[in-house]
C-alpha positions as CSV (number, residue, x, y, z in Angstrom):
1,M,69.9,34.0,107.4
2,T,71.2,36.2,110.1
3,W,74.8,37.5,110.2
4,D,76.7,39.9,112.4
5,T,78.3,41.6,109.4
6,I,77.6,41.6,105.7
7,I,80.2,43.1,103.4
8,L,79.2,44.1,99.9
9,G,82.1,43.6,97.6
10,A,84.9,41.0,97.6
11,G,87.6,43.4,96.4
12,A,90.7,44.5,98.3
13,A,88.9,46.6,100.9
14,G,86.1,44.1,101.5
15,M,88.3,41.1,101.9
16,M,90.6,43.0,104.2
17,C,87.7,44.1,106.3
18,A,86.4,40.5,106.5
19,T,89.8,39.3,108.0
20,Q,89.2,41.7,111.0
21,T,85.5,41.8,111.9
22,G,85.1,38.7,114.0
23,G,81.6,37.2,114.6
24,R,79.6,35.8,111.7
25,T,80.7,37.7,108.6
26,L,79.5,37.2,105.0
27,V,81.1,38.8,102.0
28,L,79.0,39.1,98.9
29,D,80.1,39.7,95.3
30,H,78.5,39.4,91.8
31,A,81.7,38.2,90.2
32,K,82.8,34.6,89.7
33,A,86.0,35.1,91.6
34,P,87.1,37.5,94.4
35,G,89.6,40.3,94.0
36,E,89.4,40.7,90.2
37,K,90.9,44.2,90.2
38,I,93.8,42.8,92.4
39,R,94.3,40.0,89.9
40,I,94.7,42.3,86.8
41,S,96.6,45.1,88.6
42,G,100.3,45.8,87.9
43,G,100.3,43.8,84.8
44,G,99.3,40.7,86.8
45,R,101.9,41.3,89.5
46,C,99.8,43.6,91.8
47,N,101.5,46.8,93.0
48,F,100.1,46.0,96.4
49,T,101.4,49.0,98.3
50,N,104.0,51.8,98.4
51,M,106.8,52.1,100.9
52,Y,106.3,55.9,101.0
53,A,102.5,55.9,101.4
54,G,101.3,58.9,103.5
55,P,98.3,61.3,103.6
56,E,100.0,63.6,101.1
57,N,99.5,60.9,98.4
58,F,95.7,61.1,98.5
59,L,93.0,63.4,97.1
60,S,89.8,64.1,99.0
61,G,87.4,66.8,99.8
62,N,88.8,66.4,103.3
63,P,92.6,65.8,103.0
64,H,92.8,65.0,106.7
65,F,90.2,62.2,106.7
66,C,92.6,59.4,105.6
67,K,95.2,60.1,108.3
68,S,93.7,58.0,111.0
69,A,93.3,54.8,109.1
70,L,96.7,55.1,107.3
71,S,98.5,55.7,110.6
72,R,96.9,52.8,112.4
73,Y,97.4,50.2,109.6
74,T,100.4,51.2,107.6
75,Q,102.1,49.9,104.5
76,W,104.6,48.1,106.8
77,D,101.7,46.2,108.5
78,F,100.5,44.9,105.1
79,I,104.1,44.1,104.0
80,N,104.5,42.0,107.2
81,M,101.3,40.1,106.2
82,V,102.7,39.5,102.7
83,A,106.0,38.3,104.1
84,A,104.3,36.0,106.7
85,H,102.6,34.2,103.8
86,G,105.9,33.7,102.1
87,I,105.0,35.9,99.1
88,H,108.2,37.2,97.5
89,Y,108.1,40.8,96.2
90,H,110.3,43.6,94.8
91,E,110.5,47.3,94.5
92,K,110.0,48.4,90.9
93,T,110.5,52.1,91.3
94,L,109.5,55.0,93.6
95,G,108.6,52.7,96.4
96,Q,106.2,50.6,94.4
97,L,106.1,47.0,95.6
98,F,105.1,44.2,93.3
99,C,104.7,40.4,93.7
100,D,107.6,38.5,92.1
101,T,105.2,35.8,90.8
102,S,101.6,36.7,90.5
103,A,98.9,39.0,91.8
104,K,96.9,35.8,92.6
105,D,99.2,35.4,95.6
106,I,97.7,38.4,97.2
107,V,94.1,37.2,96.5
108,A,95.0,33.7,97.9
109,M,96.5,35.4,101.0
110,L,93.4,37.4,101.7
111,R,91.2,34.3,101.2
112,A,93.4,32.4,103.6
113,E,93.1,35.2,106.2
114,M,89.3,35.3,105.7
115,A,89.1,31.6,106.2
116,K,91.2,31.8,109.4
117,A,88.8,34.5,110.6
118,G,85.8,32.4,109.8
119,A,84.3,34.7,107.2
120,D,82.1,33.3,104.5
121,L,82.2,34.3,100.8
122,W,79.3,34.1,98.4
123,L,80.1,34.8,94.7
124,E,77.8,35.2,91.7
125,T,75.4,36.9,94.1
126,T,73.4,40.0,93.0
127,I,72.3,42.6,95.5
128,A,68.6,43.3,94.8
129,A,67.7,45.6,97.6
130,V,68.9,47.0,101.0
131,S,66.8,48.3,103.8
132,H,67.0,49.2,107.5
133,D,64.4,49.0,110.2
134,G,66.2,51.1,112.7
135,T,68.2,48.3,114.2
136,T,68.8,45.7,111.6
137,F,69.8,45.8,107.9
138,S,68.1,43.6,105.4
139,V,69.9,42.6,102.2
140,D,67.8,40.9,99.4
141,V,70.0,38.9,97.1
142,E,69.6,36.7,94.1
143,R,71.8,33.6,94.0
144,N,71.6,30.3,92.1
145,G,68.3,31.5,90.6
146,N,66.7,32.1,94.0
147,R,65.9,35.3,95.9
148,Q,66.5,35.4,99.7
149,R,66.7,37.9,102.4
150,L,69.7,38.2,104.7
151,T,69.9,40.3,107.8
152,C,72.8,41.8,109.8
153,A,73.7,44.3,112.4
154,N,76.6,45.8,110.4
155,L,76.6,46.5,106.7
156,V,79.9,47.5,104.9
157,L,79.9,49.2,101.5
158,A,83.0,48.0,99.7
159,T,81.8,47.8,96.1
160,G,84.2,50.4,94.8
161,G,83.5,53.1,92.3
162,K,82.6,53.2,88.6
163,S,86.0,52.5,87.1
164,I,86.3,49.6,84.6
165,P,82.7,48.8,84.1
166,K,83.5,45.7,82.0
167,M,84.5,44.1,85.2
168,G,81.1,44.8,86.7
169,A,81.8,48.2,88.4
170,T,78.7,50.2,89.1
171,G,77.6,53.0,91.3
172,L,75.9,50.6,93.8
173,A,77.7,52.0,96.8
174,Y,76.6,55.5,95.9
175,D,73.0,54.4,95.4
176,I,72.9,52.7,98.8
177,A,74.6,55.6,100.5
178,R,72.0,58.1,99.0
179,Q,69.2,55.8,100.2
180,F,70.5,56.3,103.7
181,G,70.9,60.1,103.3
182,L,74.7,60.2,102.8
183,R,76.0,62.8,100.4
184,I,78.0,61.9,97.2
185,T,80.6,64.3,95.9
186,D,81.1,64.7,92.2
187,T,82.7,61.7,90.7
188,R,85.0,61.4,87.6
189,A,87.5,59.1,86.1
190,G,91.0,59.2,87.7
191,L,94.4,57.7,86.8
192,V,93.2,57.6,83.2
193,P,94.8,58.3,79.7
194,F,94.1,61.6,77.9
195,T,92.4,61.7,74.5
196,F,92.7,64.2,71.6
197,S,89.8,64.4,69.1
198,D,92.2,64.9,66.2
199,Q,94.3,61.9,67.1
200,R,97.4,64.1,66.7
201,F,99.8,61.5,68.1
202,K,98.7,58.6,66.0
203,D,101.9,58.7,63.9
204,I,104.1,58.2,67.0
205,S,101.9,55.8,68.9
206,G,104.0,53.6,71.1
207,V,106.8,56.1,71.6
208,A,107.6,56.6,75.3
209,H,109.8,59.3,77.0
210,P,110.5,60.5,80.6
211,V,108.8,63.9,81.2
212,R,107.8,66.3,83.9
213,A,104.1,66.7,83.6
214,T,102.0,69.4,85.4
215,S,98.3,69.9,85.8
216,G,96.3,71.7,88.5
217,G,99.5,72.9,90.1
218,T,100.7,69.4,90.7
219,T,103.8,68.0,89.0
220,F,105.1,64.4,88.4
221,D,108.3,63.1,86.9
222,E,107.4,59.9,85.2
223,A,107.3,58.3,81.8
224,M,104.8,59.5,79.1
225,L,103.5,57.2,76.3
226,F,102.0,58.5,73.0
227,T,99.0,56.5,71.8
228,H,96.8,56.6,68.8
229,R,94.1,58.2,70.9
230,G,96.3,60.6,72.9
231,L,98.7,60.4,75.9
232,S,99.2,57.7,78.5
233,G,101.9,56.3,80.7
234,P,102.5,57.0,84.5
235,A,103.0,60.7,84.1
236,M,99.7,61.2,82.3
237,L,97.8,58.9,84.6
238,Q,99.1,60.8,87.6
239,I,98.1,64.3,86.4
240,S,94.8,63.1,85.1
241,S,93.5,63.1,88.7
242,F,94.3,66.8,88.9
243,W,93.1,67.8,85.5
244,H,89.6,69.3,84.7
245,E,88.0,69.5,81.3
246,G,89.0,72.6,79.3
247,E,92.4,73.0,81.1
248,D,95.9,72.7,79.6
249,I,98.5,70.3,80.7
250,S,102.2,71.3,80.6
251,I,104.9,68.8,79.6
252,N,108.7,69.3,80.0
253,L,110.5,66.9,77.6
254,F,113.8,67.5,79.5
255,P,113.0,66.9,83.2
256,D,116.6,66.2,84.2
257,S,118.7,68.3,81.8
258,D,119.2,71.7,80.3
259,P,118.8,71.3,76.5
260,F,119.8,74.9,75.8
261,E,123.3,74.5,77.3
262,E,123.6,71.1,75.7
263,L,122.8,72.4,72.2
264,R,125.0,75.5,72.7
265,T,127.9,73.2,73.5
266,R,127.3,71.0,70.5
267,R,127.0,74.1,68.3
268,Q,130.5,75.1,69.2
269,A,131.9,71.6,68.6
270,Q,129.8,70.4,65.6
271,G,127.7,73.3,64.4
272,R,127.4,72.0,60.8
273,R,125.3,69.0,62.0
274,N,121.6,69.2,61.3
275,L,119.4,70.5,64.1
276,T,117.0,67.6,63.9
277,T,119.9,65.1,64.0
278,E,121.1,66.6,67.2
279,L,117.7,66.8,68.8
280,A,117.2,63.1,67.9
281,T,120.1,62.2,70.2
282,L,118.2,63.9,73.1
283,L,114.7,62.8,72.3
284,P,113.2,59.8,70.4
285,A,113.7,60.3,66.7
286,R,110.1,59.7,65.9
287,L,109.1,62.4,68.4
288,V,111.5,64.9,66.8
289,E,110.0,64.1,63.4
290,H,106.5,64.7,64.8
291,L,107.5,68.0,66.3
292,S,109.1,69.1,63.1
293,K,105.6,69.3,61.6
294,T,104.7,72.2,63.9
295,I,108.1,73.6,64.9
296,D,110.7,74.9,62.5
297,L,113.6,72.6,63.0
298,T,115.3,73.2,59.6
299,G,118.9,74.1,59.2
300,N,122.1,73.3,61.0
301,L,123.0,74.1,64.6
302,A,125.3,76.8,63.4
303,D,122.3,78.6,61.9
304,Q,120.6,78.9,65.4
305,S,121.2,82.0,67.4
306,D,121.1,81.9,71.2
307,T,117.7,83.6,71.1
308,A,116.4,81.0,68.6
309,L,117.8,78.1,70.6
310,R,116.4,79.5,73.9
311,A,112.9,79.8,72.3
312,L,113.1,76.3,70.9
313,C,114.1,74.8,74.3
314,D,111.6,76.9,76.2
315,G,108.9,75.4,74.0
316,L,110.1,71.9,74.5
317,Q,110.3,72.4,78.3
318,N,106.9,74.1,78.5
319,W,104.8,72.2,75.9
320,H,101.2,73.1,76.6
321,L,98.5,70.8,75.3
322,R,94.7,70.8,75.8
323,P,93.3,67.3,75.8
324,S,89.7,66.8,74.5
325,G,89.0,64.6,77.4
326,T,90.0,61.3,78.9
327,E,89.2,57.7,78.1
328,G,86.8,57.8,81.0
329,Y,85.7,55.0,83.4
330,R,86.3,52.4,80.7
331,T,90.0,52.4,81.4
332,A,90.3,54.5,84.5
333,E,92.1,52.8,87.4
334,I,90.2,54.7,90.0
335,T,87.1,56.8,90.6
336,L,87.7,60.3,92.0
337,G,85.1,61.5,94.5
338,G,82.5,59.3,96.1
339,I,80.7,59.1,99.4
340,D,81.4,62.3,101.3
341,T,83.9,61.8,104.1
342,D,82.1,64.4,106.2
343,C,79.4,61.8,106.6
344,L,81.9,59.2,108.0
345,S,84.0,58.7,111.1
346,S,87.7,58.9,110.1
347,K,88.5,56.4,112.9
348,T,85.9,53.7,112.3
349,M,84.6,54.5,108.7
350,E,81.1,54.3,110.1
351,A,78.4,56.6,108.9
352,K,77.7,59.3,111.5
353,T,73.9,59.2,111.1
354,V,73.4,55.5,110.4
355,P,74.9,53.3,113.1
356,G,76.2,50.0,111.7
357,L,76.7,51.3,108.1
358,Y,80.4,51.5,107.1
359,V,82.1,52.8,103.9
360,I,85.6,51.6,102.9
361,G,88.0,51.7,99.9
362,E,87.2,53.4,96.7
363,A,83.6,54.0,97.6
364,A,84.6,56.8,99.9
365,D,85.9,60.1,98.6
366,V,89.6,59.2,99.1
367,T,91.7,58.7,96.0
368,G,95.4,57.8,95.9
369,W,98.1,58.5,93.4
370,L,99.3,55.8,91.0
371,G,101.8,53.4,92.6
372,G,100.1,51.2,95.1
373,F,98.5,54.0,97.2
374,N,94.9,53.0,96.4
375,F,95.5,49.5,97.5
376,Q,97.0,50.8,100.7
377,W,93.9,52.8,101.3
378,A,91.8,49.7,100.8
379,W,93.9,47.8,103.4
380,S,93.9,50.6,105.9
381,S,90.2,51.6,105.6
382,G,89.1,47.9,105.5
383,W,91.2,47.2,108.6
384,A,89.8,50.3,110.4
385,A,86.2,49.3,109.8
386,G,86.9,45.7,110.7
387,Q,88.5,46.6,113.9
388,A,85.7,48.9,114.9
389,I,83.1,46.2,114.2
390,R,85.1,43.7,116.2
391,E,85.4,46.1,119.2
392,A,81.7,46.9,119.1
393,Q,80.8,43.2,119.3
394,S,83.1,42.5,122.2
């Protein structure tokens, strides 16, 4: 069973790579269906890219590494593929593009492109061992109750990271990379909700509010959601990738307004009204009730001096919290860190010391923001590796 290219992982990056490689290409995956993370993403609609995707939207030990692939296969290239397949889509917010109908449309599109390229797909296949004799890779697999050895000239690691283990995510790509002497940077859960050991927000679980959230010197204006375990929503997922254990996060509950001037104006017009009543017109009432347990919100507006109002508003615009941790890989949308990009060619995604070994998608130390950026990295890195393999065969 000899192939030109074997791709481990039938996710976004692996399937994209298979559309480009040419030659005899085989994609292997343990799941019953390809593209499972595509299928569940975006609430089943798949936020397949972002119109504003650029190198500045990615985290990596080498922030320049992603530039080559992203510039050679852009979001517009993928959008053109989506349009060519008649898939209708819309912008939800901040350049995020979603399928109108279903994420399954993206999976079907990639499978159609793979079929057109002549790539084969084996599902429910377990990778038992990988080896290399200096010129050829051997991949031992277990399939349909049988074990067999496959060989290839090119091996592509596209099995992702550790996020969402219930879908079968493992550190397989890291294990294989270490086997071939490639370094692995520290990994941790990214784009993940925060937790608090005292479940302090349990009483307002389900309340959402737009905020300006800051961690690690990086700020995002997005919605925040209180949960019985802690904090979630786009703003929290974004800053989780910049947060480290033991650090505070800062939350501005008034990202687009000046509550001090607003309350001063109201004090002049209707000072006899209760302070909590007035705050509840600016913030969710349940949140105000929660805050009143730790902040003195008694009395009327007229009772509040400028100094007191300023102190109150400063606290609401610089609310410092220290999470106990995050929900971890169980719910994380992405894995931060991975196979060290210093070990890879930024143009081809090929390992510098192991000719024929390629690393793409989440397996590499490149992590995008929330909002379609990680899918774009999958498309761009998969395309770059596929093109390199095709050119090397011609």
